[in-house]
C-alpha positions in Angstrom: -6.0 91.5 -21.2 -4.5 88.4 -19.7 -3.5 85.3 -22.6 -5.6 82.8 -23.4 -5.3 79.7 -21.6 -7.4 76.3 -23.0 -10.7 76.6 -21.5 -11.1 79.8 -20.6 -9.9 83.2 -20.4 -9.0 85.5 -17.3 -10.9 88.4 -16.7 -9.0 92.2 -16.5 -8.5 93.5 -13.5 -10.9 96.3 -14.2 -13.7 94.0 -13.3 -13.2 93.7 -9.8 -13.1 97.9 -9.6 -14.9 99.3 -6.8 -17.6 100.4 -9.3 -19.4 103.6 -8.5 -19.2 106.3 -5.2 -20.2 106.0 -1.8 -22.0 108.7 -0.4 -21.4 108.3 3.4 -24.6 110.5 4.3 -26.9 108.6 2.3 -26.5 104.7 3.3 -29.1 103.1 3.9 -29.2 99.4 6.0 -31.6 98.1 3.0 -29.2 98.4 0.5 -26.8 95.5 1.9 -26.9 91.9 3.4 -25.3 89.6 5.5 -22.7 87.6 3.3 -20.3 85.8 5.4 -18.2 86.0 8.8 -14.9 84.6 9.9 -13.7 84.8 13.7 -12.8 88.7 13.7 -15.2 90.7 11.1 -18.5 90.3 9.4 -18.6 91.1 5.8 -22.0 92.7 4.3 -22.7 92.8 0.5 -24.1 95.5 -1.6 -27.7 94.6 -3.3 -26.7 95.9 -6.7 -22.6 97.2 -6.4 -19.7 94.5 -6.8 -18.6 96.1 -2.9 -18.6 94.6 0.5 -17.9 95.7 3.5 -16.0 93.7 6.2 -16.8 95.3 9.5 -14.9 94.1 12.8 -15.9 91.9 15.8 -15.8 91.6 19.5 -16.9 89.3 22.1 -20.5 89.9 23.2 -19.3 90.6 26.7 -17.9 93.9 25.3 -21.1 94.7 23.6 -21.7 97.9 26.0 -18.2 98.6 26.5 -15.8 98.6 23.1 -12.7 97.1 24.1 -10.7 99.6 21.7 -11.1 103.3 20.5 -12.2 104.5 17.3 -8.4 105.6 16.7 -7.4 102.2 17.2 -10.2 100.5 15.0 -8.8 102.8 12.4 -5.5 101.9 12.9 -6.4 98.0 13.3 -8.0 97.4 10.1 -5.7 100.7 8.2 -3.0 97.6 9.3 -4.9 95.1 7.4 -4.4 97.2 4.5 -1.0 97.9 4.4 -0.2 94.7 5.8 -1.8 93.2 2.1 -0.5 95.9 -0.2 3.0 96.5 0.6 3.7 92.6 2.4 1.5 90.1 1.2 1.4 91.8 -2.1 4.4 91.7 -2.9 5.5 87.8 -1.9 2.2 86.3 -3.4 2.1 88.5 -6.5 0.4 91.6 -7.1 -1.9 90.5 -9.5 -3.6 88.5 -6.8 -4.3 90.6 -4.3 -7.5 93.3 -3.3 -6.2 95.3 -0.6 -9.3 97.7 -0.5 -9.4 100.8 1.6 -10.7 102.2 5.2 -14.0 103.8 5.1 -15.5 105.4 7.9 -19.2 104.9 8.4 -22.7 106.8 10.2 -23.1 105.4 13.2 -26.5 105.5 12.8 -26.4 103.5 9.9 -23.7 100.8 11.1 -26.3 100.1 14.3 -29.5 99.5 12.2 -27.0 97.6 10.0 -26.0 95.6 12.9 -30.0 94.8 13.7 -31.0 93.8 9.8 -28.0 91.3 10.0 -28.3 89.7 13.6 -30.9 87.2 12.5 -29.1 85.9 9.7 -26.1 84.9 11.5 -25.1 81.8 12.2 -26.2 81.0 16.2 -22.1 79.5 16.8 -21.1 82.5 15.6 -23.2 85.0 17.8 -20.6 84.7 20.9 -19.5 87.8 18.8 -21.2 91.1 18.3 -20.6 93.7 15.5 -18.4 97.0 16.0 -21.4 99.2 16.1 -19.1 102.1 18.2 -16.1 103.1 15.7 -17.6 103.4 12.2 -14.8 102.1 10.9 -14.5 99.1 7.7 -12.7 97.8 5.2 -14.5 98.5 1.7 -13.6 95.7 -0.8 -14.7 94.6 -4.2 -17.5 91.9 -4.2 -15.0 88.9 -5.7 -18.1 86.4 -6.2 -20.2 89.0 -8.2 -17.6 90.9 -11.0 -19.1 94.4 -11.4 -18.7 94.3 -15.1 -20.7 91.1 -15.4 -24.1 91.5 -17.4 -26.8 90.7 -15.5 -28.8 89.4 -18.8 -26.1 86.9 -19.2 -25.7 83.5 -17.0 -24.3 84.1 -13.5 -21.1 83.8 -12.5 -19.5 81.1 -10.7 -17.4 82.0 -7.4 -15.3 78.9 -5.4 -13.2 79.8 -2.6 -10.8 77.4 -1.1 -9.2 78.0 2.4 -6.0 75.2 1.3 -4.3 75.6 4.6 -0.4 74.5 4.9 0.6 72.6 1.9 4.2 71.1 3.0 5.3 68.8 5.8 8.4 70.5 8.2 11.4 69.2 8.1 13.2 71.7 11.0 15.2 69.6 13.2 13.3 71.5 15.6 10.1 69.2 15.2 10.1 66.5 18.6 7.4 64.3 17.1 8.2 62.5 14.2 4.8 61.8 13.1 4.9 65.6 11.9 7.2 64.4 9.4 4.8 62.1 8.0 1.2 63.4 8.4 0.6 66.7 7.4 -1.0 69.1 9.8 -4.6 69.4 8.4 -4.7 65.9 8.5 -3.9 66.1 11.9 -6.3 68.2 12.7 -9.0 67.3 11.1 -9.0 64.1 14.2 -9.0 67.0 17.0 -11.6 68.6 15.4 -14.0 65.6 15.3 -12.4 64.2 18.7 -13.7 68.0 20.4 -17.0 67.9 18.5 -16.4 70.6 16.4 -16.9 68.2 13.3 -18.8 65.9 12.9 -16.9 63.8 10.2 -13.4 63.6 9.3 -12.6 65.9 5.7 -10.4 63.5 3.1 -9.1 66.6 1.8 -5.1 66.9 2.3 -3.2 70.0 1.3 -0.5 68.2 -0.1 -2.9 66.7 -3.1 -4.1 69.7 -3.9 -0.5 71.7 -3.9 1.2 69.0 -5.3 0.6 70.3 -9.0 -0.5 66.9 -10.4 -3.8 67.0 -11.7 -5.0 63.4 -10.6 -4.2 64.2 -7.2 -5.9 68.0 -7.3 -8.5 66.3 -9.0 -9.0 64.4 -6.0 -8.7 67.2 -3.4 -11.1 68.9 -4.8 -13.6 65.9 -5.3 -13.0 65.6 -1.3 -13.3 69.2 -0.5 -16.8 69.2 -2.3 -17.7 65.4 0.0 -17.0 67.6 2.8 -16.6 71.0 2.7 -16.5 72.5 6.4 -14.7 75.7 6.3 -12.9 75.1 3.4 -14.8 75.3 0.3 -17.8 77.6 -0.6 -19.2 78.0 -4.0 -21.4 81.0 -5.5 -23.7 81.7 -7.9 -24.4 84.9 -9.0 -23.0 86.4 -5.7 -25.2 83.6 -3.8 -23.6 80.9 -1.7 -25.1 77.9 -3.1 -23.2 75.6 -1.4 -21.3 75.2 2.2 -21.1 73.2 5.5 -22.4 74.5 8.7 -20.0 73.9 11.8 -21.5 71.0 14.0 -24.1 70.1 11.5 -24.6 66.1 10.6 -26.8 66.7 7.5 -24.9 65.4 4.5 -24.1 68.0 1.7 -27.1 68.6 -0.9 -25.2 67.4 -4.0 -28.3 67.0 -6.1 -29.0 71.1 -5.5 -25.2 71.3 -6.6 -25.5 69.8 -9.5 -28.9 71.6 -10.5 -26.6 74.3 -10.2 -23.8 73.3 -12.5 -25.4 71.5 -15.1 -26.5 74.4 -17.4 -22.4 75.7 -17.2 -21.8 72.3 -18.8 -24.3 71.0 -20.4 -25.3 74.0 -22.7 -21.1 75.0 -23.4 -20.9 71.7 -24.5 -23.9 72.0 -27.5 -23.9 68.5 -27.4 -26.9 66.5 -29.5 -27.6 64.7 -26.9 -28.8 66.7 -23.7 -28.6 64.1 -21.2 -24.8 64.9 -19.5 -24.6 62.0 -16.8 -24.0 64.1 -13.0 -20.3 62.5 -13.1 -19.4 64.2 -15.9 -20.7 67.5 -14.8 -18.7 67.2 -11.5 -15.4 65.9 -13.5 -15.6 69.1 -15.9 -16.3 71.4 -12.9 -13.3 70.1 -11.0 -11.2 70.2 -14.4 -12.0 73.6 -15.4 -11.3 74.9 -11.6 -7.4 72.8 -11.7 -7.1 74.5 -14.8 -7.6 78.3 -13.1 -5.5 77.4 -10.1 -2.6 76.1 -11.8 -2.8 79.4 -14.7 -0.7 82.4 -14.2 -1.0 85.8 -14.4 0.8 85.9 -17.6 3.8 84.6 -19.4 4.0 80.7 -19.8 5.3 80.4 -16.3 8.0 77.4 -16.0 7.2 74.3 -14.5 8.9 73.8 -10.8 10.1 70.1 -9.6 9.3 69.3 -6.3 11.9 70.9 -4.1 10.7 69.0 -1.1 11.5 66.0 -2.3 9.3 62.7 -3.3 8.9 61.0 0.3 7.8 65.0 2.0 5.4 65.8 -1.1 3.1 63.1 0.3 1.2 62.7 3.3 0.8 59.6 5.4 -2.8 60.0 5.8 -4.1 60.8 2.4 -6.0 58.6 0.5 -5.0 58.9 -2.8 -2.5 56.1 -3.8 0.3 57.3 -5.2 0.1 53.9 -7.6 -2.5 55.7 -9.4 -0.6 58.1 -10.6 -0.2 57.5 -14.6 1.2 60.7 -16.1 1.9 64.2 -15.3 4.3 66.1 -13.6 4.8 66.6 -9.8 5.1 70.5 -9.3 3.4 73.7 -10.0 4.1 76.2 -12.6 6.2 79.2 -11.0 3.5 81.5 -11.5 0.3 80.2 -10.0 -1.6 81.0 -7.3 -0.7 77.7 -5.4 3.3 78.3 -6.0 2.7 81.6 -4.5 1.0 80.7 -1.3 3.3 77.6 -1.1 6.3 79.6 -1.5 5.0 82.5 1.4 3.7 79.2 3.7 7.7 78.2 3.7 8.6 81.0 5.4 8.0 78.9 8.2 11.4 77.1 8.2 11.5 76.8 12.0 7.9 75.3 12.8 6.1 76.7 15.7 8.5 74.2 17.6 11.5 76.2 16.8 9.8 79.5 16.8 8.8 79.7 20.4 12.6 79.9 22.1 13.0 82.9 19.7 9.9 84.8 20.7 10.5 84.2 24.2 13.7 86.3 23.5 12.0 88.5 21.7 9.6 88.9 24.3 12.3 89.0 27.4 13.8 92.0 25.2 10.3 93.9 24.9 9.9 93.3 28.6 13.1 95.0 29.2 13.0 97.7 26.8 9.3 98.2 26.3 10.1 101.5 23.3 11.7 98.6 21.2 8.4 97.3 20.4 7.7 100.2 17.9 11.2 100.4 16.2 11.3 96.6 15.9 8.0 97.1 14.1 6.1 94.1 16.3 2.7 95.8 15.4 3.4 97.6 12.6 3.4 99.9 10.6 3.4 97.2 7.4 5.8 98.7 5.0 8.8 98.6 3.0 11.0 98.4 6.0 9.3 95.7 7.6 9.6 93.6 4.6 13.1 94.4 4.3 13.4 92.5 7.8 12.1 89.5 6.8 13.6 88.8 3.6 17.4 89.8 4.8 17.1 87.7 7.7 20.4 86.0 8.1 20.8 82.3 7.7 22.3 81.5 11.0 21.3 82.6 14.5 23.6 85.0 16.1 21.8 85.3 19.5 20.9 88.5 18.6 17.1 90.0 18.9 17.4 90.8 15.4 17.8 87.7 13.9 14.8 86.5 16.7 12.5 89.7 15.0 13.2 88.4 11.4 12.0 84.8 12.0 9.0 86.1 14.1 8.0 88.2 11.4 8.9 85.0 8.7 6.4 83.3 10.7 3.4 85.5 10.8 3.9 86.2 7.1 3.8 82.4 6.9 0.4 81.5 9.0 -1.1 84.5 7.0 -0.6 82.7 3.8 -1.8 79.1 5.6 -4.8 80.4 7.0 -5.6 82.9 3.6 -8.4 81.5 0.9 -8.6 82.0 -2.4 -11.1 82.7 -4.9 -11.9 81.6 -8.7 -14.5 83.2 -10.7 -15.7 81.9 -13.7 -18.0 83.5 -15.8 -19.6 81.8 -18.9 -18.2 83.1 -22.4 -21.4 83.7 -24.5 -20.8 82.4 -28.1 -20.6 86.3 -29.6 -17.7 86.7 -26.8 -16.1 83.7 -28.2 -16.4 85.2 -31.6 -15.2 88.7 -31.0 -12.1 88.0 -28.5 -10.0 88.0 -31.7 -8.7 84.5 -30.8 -10.8 82.7 -32.5 -7.7 80.8 -34.6 -8.0 77.9 -35.6 -6.1 76.3 -32.8 -8.1 77.8 -30.1 -11.4 76.3 -31.6 -9.3 73.0 -31.9 -8.8 73.2 -28.4 -12.5 74.7 -27.7 -14.1 71.7 -29.6 -11.1 68.5 -28.6 -12.6 69.6 -24.8 -14.7 68.7 -22.6 -15.4 71.5 -20.1 -16.7 75.3 -22.4 -14.9 78.1 -22.6 -15.1 80.5 -19.0 -13.1 84.0 -18.5 -11.6 83.5 -15.3 -9.9 85.2 -12.3 -7.9 84.1 -9.8 -7.7 86.4 -6.1 -6.1 85.7 -3.0 -8.0 86.8 0.0 -8.3 86.8 4.6 -4.4 88.3 4.3 -4.8 89.8 7.7 -1.6 89.9 9.6 -1.2 87.2 13.0 -0.6 88.6 15.9 2.9 88.3 17.7 1.2 87.8 20.9 -0.8 84.6 19.2 2.8 82.9 19.0 2.2 80.8 22.8 -1.5 80.5 21.8 -0.3 78.7 18.5 2.5 76.2 20.0 -0.6 75.0 22.5 -2.8 74.2 19.8 0.2 72.1 17.7 1.1 70.1 21.0 -2.9 69.4 21.6 -3.4 68.4 17.8 -0.3 66.5 17.6 -0.7 64.7 21.0 -4.7 63.8 19.8 -3.5 61.7 16.6 -0.7 60.0 18.3 -3.2 59.5 21.5 -5.3 57.6 19.1 -2.8 56.1 16.6 -4.8 58.2 14.1 -8.0 56.4 14.7 -11.4 58.6 15.0 -13.3 58.8 17.8 -16.3 56.4 19.0 -19.6 58.4 18.4 -18.1 59.9 15.5 -19.9 59.8 11.6 -17.8 58.1 9.1 -16.5 59.9 6.0 -19.5 60.3 3.4 -19.1 56.9 1.2 -18.8 58.9 -1.8 -21.5 61.5 -2.7 -20.0 61.0 -6.6 -20.6 57.7 -6.0 -24.4 58.6 -5.5 -24.0 60.3 -8.5 -22.8 57.9 -10.7 -25.6 55.3 -9.7 -27.7 58.0 -10.8 -26.1 58.1 -14.0 -26.8 54.0 -14.4 -29.7 54.5 -16.7 -30.2 52.9 -20.3 -30.9 55.9 -22.8 -32.3 55.1 -26.3 -32.5 57.8 -29.2 -33.9 57.4 -32.3 -31.2 57.2 -35.0 
C-alpha cells in the first residue's frame, strides 16, 4: 500500500490485475461489449470481469484481404507489449504501466464479436474494420472498473486525460519563431477547426497542466471539461458518462455530469446543509484530480523547479493570465506522473525539423544496406538493447548512422509520451474503510475534516504506449508544416464560420447556483 495522501489513498497494484482465467474454448461474444476505439485498434470490455481486449483494425478496403499474416499480427501486438514493458516502463515508472499480454482468440468468436459491436461504433470510425482473421488481441486490465471494487459500494470514477506535449521547443533547428512561443496543441487547435475536424477551439493548454502550479492546472482541467474533444473522458463504474463526439456542434451536457458527480462530493462532506452548489462540486472534483496528478507512487518526491525558464513555461495562446498566480510553486514533484511524462517527452531535443535530416541519413543507409534494419532495431525487438541505444546517445553528431539512429529512437519514444493517455481512478472510501485503515490518526482526521473534498482511494496509470513507426516521420514533418502555416496565415484567428469557444459552461453552473436558500435556525 502506498502512503496516505491528503483527501485520498492509493489503490494497490493488485486491484488492477486481470482476475479470472480466460477459457478460450468457451469465449462468448455476449460476455463482451464495445468500450471504445482509436485510429489503430478497437477495445471491448468484459461485462463482469475487470478486463478488456484490444483488437487491431485496418482499412475497410482490405476487409477481404488482410494486410498481414497471423504471425505479423502477433508480432505487432507483441511489439506493443515489449515496448511498454521494456522501454516506456523504465522511462515513465513501472508503477504507472500495465503492459498486458498477447492472446490468441477463436476466429468464430472474433467474427461474431465484430458483428455485435459494429452498430455501436461511431460512423466516422467505420472507415476501418476490426481484424477478424488473425485472432490476435492484447488483453489488459479494465482501468475504468477496478477488479476488487465491491458492486454494492458507490461505483468508481475514472478520468482519462490525453495531456499532449507539455513544453515549447528550444532547438536551434526550429525555423519559425512562433513555435517557441505558442505550443503545438494550441496551434493544432486552429488547424483542426479550419479543416472542419472540430467546430470549436479548445481553450485547454498542456503547458498549464504540466506547470505544477495548482491554479494553472485547475484552469487547464476546467477547459478540458468545457471542451473535451479527444483529450478527456469520464467513466463511472466502467460506463463513459462524459466525452465529445468528433465534428459535433452540440454543447457539452454539464447538467448530466453534475448529476453523476454530486453524490460523490455532497455525501462525502457530511454537510448539515444538503445543498452544495454546482460550482463547488466541479471545484472539488478538479481539486481531487489535481491532487492525484501531483501525487507520487511512494515517498514524498521533491518538487522540481521549472528547468525551462520562466519565459518558456507559458504559451502565448493560453488564455490563463499570468498575473492571476497568487501563490504556489512552479514545478512538478519528481515522482508524479506528469513529471515522468514530461521528461520522456523532452527526449525530443531537436524538434521534427532537426530530426528529419537524421531520418534521411538512416533511410539512405537502410537503402544501401537493407539487412542493417534488423541490427539497428528499426522495427524492434524492443528490449534492453533498444533502451540502451537511446539512453547512451552521444551529445554531438559525429556523422555516423548510429548517432542518427539513437536520435530517431529518442524521437519515437518522445512521440509516444506526447500521445499517451493518463488514467486516474477514484474509489470513494466508506466510513468503515476510513476507520479500519489504521491511518485515522488525529493528523489525518484533521486533514479530512478541514478540507472540502471527501476521501478517495486512487490509482494513476499511463496507457496508449504503442511504438511510433520509423516510417511515419516524414508525415510528422508535413503535418508540422501545415499546422504552423495555418496558424501564421490566420494570425492565430479562428476561421469564419467556426463556433466560438463555450462562453463557459462553468458560468452556467454559477448562474444555476444564484438561488437564495433559507433554513430554520
